[in-house]
C-alpha positions as CSV (number, residue, x, y, z in Angstrom):
1,M,54.7,10.6,27.6
2,L,54.0,9.7,24.0
3,V,56.6,8.6,21.4
4,Y,55.8,8.9,17.7
5,A,58.4,6.6,16.0
6,V,58.7,7.5,12.4
7,D,60.1,4.9,9.9
8,L,61.2,6.4,6.6
9,G,61.2,3.1,4.8
10,T,62.0,2.4,1.1
11,T,58.6,0.9,0.4
12,N,56.4,2.5,3.0
13,L,56.4,5.5,5.4
14,K,55.2,4.4,8.9
15,V,54.4,6.0,12.2
16,V,54.0,3.9,15.3
17,L,52.8,5.5,18.6
18,F,54.2,4.2,21.9
19,D,53.7,5.1,25.5
20,E,56.4,5.6,28.2
21,H,56.6,1.8,28.7
22,A,57.4,1.1,25.0
23,R,53.9,-0.3,24.6
24,Q,52.4,0.1,21.1
25,L,49.2,2.2,21.0
26,A,48.6,2.7,17.3
27,A,50.2,2.4,13.9
28,A,49.7,3.8,10.4
29,S,51.5,3.7,7.1
30,A,51.5,5.1,3.6
31,P,53.4,4.1,0.4
32,M,56.6,5.9,-0.5
33,Q,56.1,7.5,-3.9
34,Y,58.7,7.6,-6.7
35,R,59.2,8.8,-10.2
36,R,61.1,6.2,-12.2
37,E,62.6,6.7,-15.6
38,G,65.3,4.3,-16.7
39,A,68.1,4.5,-14.1
40,I,66.5,7.5,-12.5
41,V,64.5,7.0,-9.2
42,E,63.5,10.2,-7.5
43,F,61.0,11.4,-4.9
44,D,59.5,14.6,-3.6
45,P,61.0,15.4,-0.1
46,D,58.0,17.8,0.7
47,T,55.6,15.0,0.0
48,V,57.5,12.7,2.4
49,L,57.3,15.3,5.2
50,A,53.6,15.9,4.5
51,S,52.9,12.2,4.7
52,V,54.8,11.9,8.0
53,L,52.6,14.7,9.5
54,D,49.5,13.1,8.2
55,L,50.5,9.7,9.7
56,I,51.2,11.3,13.1
57,H,47.6,12.7,13.0
58,A,46.3,9.3,12.1
59,V,47.8,7.4,15.0
60,A,47.0,10.2,17.5
61,S,43.4,10.0,16.4
62,D,43.3,6.2,16.6
63,A,44.9,6.2,20.1
64,E,42.8,9.2,21.2
65,T,45.8,10.9,22.7
66,S,45.6,13.5,25.4
67,S,46.2,17.2,24.5
68,D,48.2,17.5,27.7
69,A,50.8,14.8,26.8
70,V,54.5,15.4,26.4
71,A,55.3,14.1,22.9
72,H,58.6,13.0,21.4
73,I,59.1,12.4,17.7
74,V,62.0,10.0,16.9
75,I,63.2,9.1,13.3
76,T,64.5,5.9,11.9
77,G,64.5,4.5,8.4
78,Q,66.6,4.3,5.3
79,A,69.9,6.1,5.2
80,E,71.2,6.7,1.7
81,S,68.6,8.6,-0.2
82,L,69.9,12.2,-1.0
83,V,68.3,15.6,-0.7
84,L,70.0,18.9,-1.6
85,A,68.4,22.0,0.0
86,D,68.8,25.8,0.1
87,A,69.5,27.9,3.2
88,A,65.8,27.8,4.2
89,G,65.8,24.0,4.1
90,R,63.8,23.8,0.9
91,P,64.7,21.2,-1.7
92,L,66.5,22.4,-4.8
93,A,65.6,19.4,-6.8
94,P,63.8,16.0,-6.4
95,G,65.3,13.7,-3.8
96,I,67.5,10.9,-5.3
97,S,66.6,7.4,-4.0
98,W,69.4,5.0,-3.0
99,M,67.8,2.8,-5.8
100,D,68.8,5.3,-8.4
101,E,71.6,4.0,-10.6
102,R,72.6,7.1,-12.6
103,S,76.0,7.2,-11.0
104,V,77.5,3.9,-12.2
105,A,80.3,5.6,-14.0
106,E,81.0,7.9,-11.1
107,A,81.2,4.9,-8.7
108,A,83.8,3.4,-11.0
109,E,85.8,6.7,-11.0
110,I,85.8,6.8,-7.2
111,D,86.9,3.1,-7.0
112,E,89.7,3.8,-9.5
113,W,90.9,7.0,-7.8
114,F,90.9,5.9,-4.2
115,G,91.2,2.1,-4.4
116,A,88.7,-0.3,-2.9
117,T,90.9,-1.4,0.0
118,A,92.0,2.1,1.0
119,A,88.4,3.4,0.8
120,F,87.1,0.4,2.7
121,A,89.4,1.2,5.7
122,V,87.9,4.7,5.8
123,T,84.3,4.4,4.8
124,G,83.5,1.0,6.3
125,E,82.0,0.0,3.0
126,T,83.5,-2.9,0.9
127,E,83.1,-1.1,-2.4
128,A,81.9,2.0,-4.2
129,V,78.5,1.5,-5.7
130,P,75.8,3.8,-7.1
131,T,73.8,3.4,-3.9
132,W,76.1,5.8,-2.0
133,P,75.3,9.5,-1.9
134,A,79.0,10.3,-2.7
135,T,78.6,8.8,-6.2
136,K,75.4,10.9,-6.8
137,L,77.2,14.0,-5.7
138,R,80.0,13.2,-8.1
139,W,77.4,12.8,-10.8
140,L,75.8,16.2,-9.9
141,R,79.2,17.8,-10.1
142,A,79.6,16.6,-13.7
143,H,76.0,16.9,-14.9
144,R,74.2,19.4,-12.7
145,P,76.8,21.7,-11.3
146,D,74.2,24.5,-10.9
147,I,72.3,22.5,-8.3
148,L,75.4,21.5,-6.4
149,A,76.6,25.1,-6.4
150,A,73.3,26.4,-5.1
151,A,73.1,23.8,-2.3
152,H,73.4,25.0,1.3
153,H,72.6,21.6,2.8
154,V,73.7,18.2,1.5
155,L,71.4,15.8,3.4
156,M,70.1,12.3,3.5
157,I,66.3,11.8,3.8
158,K,66.4,11.4,7.6
159,D,68.5,14.5,7.9
160,Y,66.0,16.5,5.8
161,V,63.0,15.5,7.9
162,L,64.9,16.4,11.1
163,L,65.8,19.8,9.6
164,R,62.3,20.6,8.6
165,L,61.0,19.6,12.0
166,T,63.6,21.5,14.1
167,G,65.5,23.9,11.9
168,R,68.7,22.1,12.8
169,A,70.8,20.3,10.2
170,V,72.2,17.2,11.9
171,G,73.6,13.9,10.8
172,E,73.1,11.0,13.1
173,E,76.2,8.8,13.3
174,T,74.8,5.3,12.5
175,T,73.6,6.5,9.1
176,R,76.9,8.3,8.1
177,G,78.7,5.1,7.1
178,F,76.1,4.7,4.3
179,T,77.2,7.9,2.6
180,Y,80.8,7.0,1.4
181,L,81.6,10.5,2.7
182,Y,82.4,9.5,6.2
183,D,85.5,8.3,8.0
184,V,84.0,5.7,10.3
185,P,87.1,4.9,12.5
186,G,87.8,8.7,12.8
187,R,84.1,9.5,13.4
188,R,84.4,12.5,11.0
189,Y,83.7,13.4,7.4
190,W,86.4,12.3,4.9
191,P,87.9,15.5,3.5
192,E,89.5,13.9,0.4
193,M,86.2,12.4,-0.7
194,L,84.3,15.7,-0.1
195,E,86.8,17.5,-2.3
196,F,86.5,14.8,-5.0
197,C,82.7,15.2,-5.0
198,G,82.8,19.0,-5.0
199,V,81.2,19.3,-1.5
200,R,82.3,21.9,1.0
201,P,82.4,20.7,4.7
202,E,80.0,23.4,5.8
203,M,77.3,21.9,3.5
204,L,77.1,18.7,5.5
205,P,75.0,18.4,8.7
206,E,76.5,18.5,12.2
207,L,77.5,15.0,13.5
208,I,75.5,13.7,16.5
209,P,75.3,10.3,18.3
210,A,72.3,8.0,17.9
211,G,69.4,8.8,20.1
212,T,70.2,12.5,20.6
213,I,67.5,15.0,21.4
214,I,67.8,17.7,18.8
215,G,65.3,20.2,20.2
216,P,61.7,21.3,20.1
217,V,59.5,21.2,16.9
218,L,59.4,24.6,15.1
219,D,56.3,26.7,15.8
220,E,55.4,26.7,12.1
221,V,55.3,22.8,12.2
222,V,53.6,22.4,15.6
223,V,50.4,23.9,14.2
224,S,50.3,21.0,11.8
225,L,50.6,18.4,14.6
226,P,48.0,17.0,17.0
227,T,47.6,19.2,20.1
228,A,50.1,18.3,22.9
229,R,51.7,20.0,25.8
230,S,55.1,20.0,23.9
231,Y,56.9,18.3,21.1
232,V,60.6,17.3,21.2
233,V,62.5,15.6,18.3
234,N,65.0,12.8,18.7
235,A,67.5,11.8,15.9
236,G,66.9,8.1,16.4
237,A,69.2,5.7,14.4
238,L,69.4,3.6,11.3
239,D,66.4,1.2,10.8
240,H,68.5,-2.0,10.8
241,F,70.1,-1.1,14.1
242,C,66.9,0.1,15.7
243,A,65.3,-3.3,14.6
244,M,68.1,-5.0,16.5
245,L,67.2,-3.1,19.6
246,G,63.5,-3.6,19.1
247,T,64.0,-7.4,19.0
248,S,66.4,-7.6,21.9
249,S,69.2,-8.7,19.5
250,Y,71.6,-5.7,20.0
251,G,74.3,-7.7,21.8
252,A,77.4,-9.7,21.1
253,G,76.7,-13.1,19.5
254,A,73.2,-12.2,18.3
255,V,73.1,-11.9,14.5
256,S,70.1,-9.9,13.3
257,A,69.0,-11.2,9.9
258,S,66.1,-9.6,8.0
259,A,63.7,-11.9,6.2
260,G,62.3,-9.3,3.9
261,T,63.1,-8.3,0.3
262,V,66.8,-8.2,1.0
263,L,68.9,-10.3,3.3
264,A,70.5,-7.8,5.7
265,V,72.7,-9.2,8.4
266,S,73.9,-7.1,11.4
267,L,76.0,-7.9,14.6
268,L,77.3,-5.8,17.4
269,A,81.0,-6.5,17.3
270,S,82.6,-7.8,20.5
271,D,86.2,-7.1,19.7
272,W,86.5,-5.5,16.3
273,A,89.7,-4.5,14.4
274,F,89.8,-3.6,10.7
275,D,90.6,-6.5,8.4
276,P,91.1,-5.6,4.7
277,S,90.2,-9.2,3.7
278,S,86.8,-9.0,5.4
279,A,83.5,-8.9,3.5
280,L,81.7,-7.2,6.3
281,S,81.1,-3.4,6.3
282,F,81.4,-1.7,9.7
283,H,79.6,1.3,11.2
284,A,79.2,3.4,14.3
285,G,76.9,1.7,16.8
286,L,74.1,2.9,19.0
287,Q,76.4,3.9,21.9
288,P,79.8,5.6,21.9
289,G,82.7,3.3,21.0
290,E,80.5,0.5,19.6
291,T,80.9,-0.9,16.1
292,V,78.2,-2.8,14.2
293,L,79.1,-5.2,11.4
294,F,76.7,-5.1,8.5
295,S,76.1,-7.0,5.3
296,C,73.2,-6.7,2.8
297,A,72.5,-9.1,0.0
298,D,69.9,-8.0,-2.6
299,S,68.9,-11.6,-3.4
300,G,67.0,-12.3,-0.2
301,G,63.3,-12.8,0.0
302,V,63.0,-11.2,-3.4
303,A,64.3,-14.4,-4.9
304,L,61.2,-16.3,-3.6
305,E,58.9,-13.5,-4.7
306,W,60.5,-13.7,-8.2
307,F,60.0,-17.4,-8.4
308,R,56.5,-17.5,-6.9
309,D,55.0,-14.7,-8.9
310,G,57.0,-14.8,-12.1
311,I,57.5,-18.5,-12.6
312,A,55.1,-20.5,-10.4
313,G,52.0,-18.7,-11.4
314,G,51.4,-16.9,-8.1
315,L,51.6,-20.1,-6.0
316,P,49.8,-19.3,-2.7
317,Y,52.0,-19.3,0.3
318,D,49.8,-21.6,2.4
319,Q,49.7,-24.2,-0.4
320,L,53.4,-24.0,-0.8
321,E,54.0,-24.3,2.9
322,R,51.9,-27.5,3.1
323,A,53.5,-29.1,0.0
324,L,57.0,-28.4,1.3
325,A,56.3,-30.0,4.7
326,E,55.0,-33.2,3.0
327,R,58.0,-33.9,0.7
328,D,61.5,-35.3,1.0
329,H,63.9,-32.7,-0.6
330,R,67.2,-34.6,-0.7
331,D,67.1,-34.8,-4.5
332,A,65.8,-31.3,-5.2
333,P,67.9,-29.1,-7.5
334,I,70.4,-26.6,-6.1
335,F,69.7,-22.9,-6.6
336,L,72.3,-20.1,-6.6
337,P,70.5,-16.9,-5.5
338,Y,72.7,-14.5,-7.4
339,L,69.9,-12.9,-9.3
340,T,71.4,-9.4,-8.8
341,G,75.0,-10.5,-9.5
342,V,76.6,-9.2,-6.3
343,N,75.9,-10.7,-2.9
344,P,78.1,-10.5,0.1
345,P,80.2,-12.1,1.3
346,D,81.1,-12.7,-2.3
347,F,81.4,-9.9,-4.9
348,N,81.3,-10.7,-8.6
349,S,79.2,-8.7,-11.0
350,E,79.4,-11.6,-13.5
351,A,77.6,-14.0,-11.1
352,R,74.1,-15.0,-12.0
353,G,71.2,-17.0,-10.5
354,A,71.1,-20.6,-11.6
355,F,69.3,-23.9,-11.0
356,V,71.8,-26.8,-10.9
357,D,71.1,-30.5,-11.3
358,L,67.6,-29.8,-12.7
359,Q,65.7,-32.8,-14.1
360,L,62.4,-33.6,-15.8
361,R,61.0,-35.1,-12.7
362,H,61.3,-31.8,-10.7
363,D,58.2,-29.6,-10.3
364,R,57.6,-26.2,-9.0
365,I,57.6,-27.4,-5.4
366,D,61.1,-28.8,-5.8
367,L,62.2,-25.5,-7.4
368,A,60.6,-23.4,-4.6
369,Y,62.4,-25.5,-2.1
370,A,65.7,-24.9,-3.9
371,V,65.1,-21.1,-4.0
372,M,64.4,-21.0,-0.2
373,E,67.3,-23.2,0.5
374,G,69.5,-21.1,-1.7
375,V,68.7,-18.0,0.4
376,A,69.5,-20.1,3.5
377,H,72.8,-21.0,2.0
378,L,73.5,-17.4,1.3
379,L,72.7,-16.6,5.0
380,R,75.1,-19.3,6.0
381,R,77.9,-17.8,3.9
382,N,77.3,-14.5,5.7
383,I,77.3,-16.3,9.1
384,D,80.6,-18.0,8.2
385,A,82.1,-14.6,7.2
386,I,81.1,-13.3,10.7
387,R,82.8,-16.3,12.3
388,D,85.9,-15.9,10.1
389,A,86.1,-12.3,11.4
390,G,86.5,-13.8,14.9
391,E,82.9,-13.0,16.1
392,P,80.9,-15.7,18.0
393,V,77.4,-16.5,16.7
394,R,75.1,-17.9,19.4
395,E,71.8,-17.2,17.6
396,I,70.2,-15.6,14.5
397,V,67.3,-13.3,15.3
398,S,65.1,-13.0,12.2
399,A,62.4,-10.4,11.4
400,G,60.5,-9.5,8.3
401,G,57.8,-11.0,6.0
402,G,59.6,-14.2,5.3
403,T,59.4,-15.3,9.0
404,A,55.7,-16.1,8.3
405,S,57.0,-19.4,6.9
406,R,57.8,-21.8,9.7
407,F,59.3,-24.1,7.2
408,W,61.8,-21.5,6.0
409,N,62.7,-20.5,9.5
410,Q,63.5,-24.1,10.3
411,L,65.4,-24.6,7.1
412,K,67.6,-21.6,7.9
413,A,68.4,-23.0,11.4
414,D,69.2,-26.4,9.8
415,V,71.5,-24.9,7.1
416,C,73.3,-22.5,9.5
417,G,73.6,-24.9,12.4
418,V,72.4,-22.3,14.9
419,D,69.2,-21.3,16.7
420,V,66.9,-19.0,14.7
421,R,64.8,-16.8,17.0
422,V,61.7,-15.1,15.5
423,P,60.3,-12.4,17.8
424,H,56.6,-11.7,17.7
425,E,57.2,-8.0,17.1
426,Q,55.9,-6.6,13.8
427,E,57.3,-3.1,14.4
428,A,60.8,-3.8,15.5
429,A,62.6,-0.8,14.0
430,C,60.0,1.6,15.4
431,R,60.1,-0.1,18.8
432,G,63.9,0.3,18.8
433,A,63.7,3.9,17.9
434,A,61.1,4.5,20.7
435,I,63.5,2.8,23.2
436,L,66.2,5.3,22.2
437,A,63.7,8.2,22.7
438,L,62.7,6.8,26.1
439,V,66.3,6.5,27.3
440,A,67.1,10.1,26.2
441,A,64.0,11.3,28.0
442,G,65.0,9.6,31.2
443,E,62.1,7.1,31.2
444,L,64.5,4.2,30.8
445,Q,68.0,4.0,32.4
446,S,69.6,2.5,29.3
447,I,68.9,0.6,26.1
448,D,69.0,-2.7,28.1
449,D,67.0,-1.5,31.0
450,S,65.7,-4.5,33.0
451,R,62.2,-3.0,33.1
452,L,62.0,-3.4,29.3
453,P,60.7,-6.9,28.5
454,A,62.0,-8.7,25.5
455,P,59.3,-9.5,22.9
456,D,57.9,-13.0,22.9
457,S,59.7,-15.3,20.4
458,H,59.6,-18.7,18.8
459,V,63.0,-20.5,18.6
460,Y,63.9,-22.9,15.8
461,H,66.6,-25.3,16.9
462,P,68.9,-26.7,14.2
463,R,68.5,-30.3,13.0
464,T,71.6,-30.5,10.9
465,G,72.4,-33.9,9.4
466,P,74.3,-35.5,6.6
467,M,71.8,-34.4,4.0
468,T,72.0,-30.7,5.0
469,R,75.8,-30.8,4.9
470,A,75.9,-32.6,1.6
471,R,73.5,-30.2,0.0
472,Y,75.6,-27.2,1.1
473,D,78.7,-28.8,-0.2
474,R,76.9,-29.2,-3.6
475,F,75.9,-25.5,-3.4
476,D,79.5,-24.5,-2.7
477,A,80.9,-26.8,-5.5
478,A,78.4,-25.3,-8.0
479,L,79.4,-21.8,-7.1
480,A,83.0,-22.7,-7.6
481,R,82.4,-24.5,-10.8
482,L,80.4,-21.7,-12.4
483,Y,82.3,-18.7,-11.1
484,G,85.9,-19.8,-10.7
485,A,88.1,-22.4,-9.0
486,D,87.8,-20.6,-5.6
487,G,84.1,-19.7,-6.0
488,V,82.9,-16.2,-6.5
489,Q,85.7,-13.8,-5.9
490,T,85.9,-11.9,-2.6
491,R,85.7,-8.2,-2.2
492,P,87.2,-6.4,-5.2
493,E,90.7,-4.8,-4.8
494,G,92.1,-1.6,-6.1
495,E,95.4,0.2,-5.7
496,G,94.2,3.8,-5.7
497,R,96.3,6.8,-6.6
């Protein structure tokens, strides 16, 4: 059996080929292409599909696959990007990326009409923002009603690829909470929001659990694939949740924290109940009845990229790593990583990034340390929010480009006061998706099958001392001093109508 795990990423499209033991055989990727104009960020859905088919051919060629193999295609990746299609499944307009910000006013309308707290209880999302497909649909209703009226399918990018592969319009549950159209506790679409956005229920894809086999690949698509005995398509799951599974961190007490451009934090809840004061969004998990808590801060690794490339003159990573290890950082400035304004567990559009206690004697190494520590402080705030929600935290499992820095990994462990485990698995999301496909195919008994080895990892144990605690206190005090007596405000409220 072969598993083609397809990752529809924001930056890159990727296909990783696995065998029936979840062993990687080959991998290939291609950049995701966008058209950007001001707040508009669009893509061509047909180009995405064509790239996926090309990548499947590439990995099959590299692995020299057998033409007699039974092949499964499983999809993971981004959730929110929107595609409207006709009855034949053909796009009616360019796809709208989750990065597109045309619907700022519509997000405010939704927030005012429904109220943030009331909508949070239904959607699982702490606020209405232009990221969500609901806000874009509201925009289309006002500005392009012709497209909305002509639409037979309202899909997210993963739904679209599944439709074109199988002819079935399905919406996999772990991605639905990222639409702002879905009632997460009720596991159904939210009728009031659909009406507000001008969407008829029959336009939305059928709801199915994560890891569901949808059916065979259409004959018209099979001819564009490498020769195999048969092809079956699996719905997979959200990339963040697949990455948890791929790094053996899909379990109570294991916080999955991405160390990429954004800081995404996920945890399988052990005993969850809705709390309106919480800063954590909640979503359907990989198995029936499970809830995953999720938080995503835009100012993650991008903060270091901004400093290194824009301010430090492209300071090489290896040079920075050596310099950081050789210096005492107790007198370094404090950095608030609020470069994008809003970072959970705090929500304040007025917040900004800042260096605090900056002096003439500080150089770019001191500032780089402050930036890295600031992101670690932001991670701690999210860990504290998880603990405040009553969830235990026994370890942080970190994956992504930032984990190449051993110094940063250790710093995060020190600041958070908990072990940081870094798996040696470069394709975590694809591996998790492949595991779902292998379970559905009967090759594995469950997602935690004992025959499935955990990836090798390196563990960073915390070395928390008075300096670490004192510097976090300075960070916390600076946040409060600049943005209010109680720090940056918590999740915004709203009364609704």
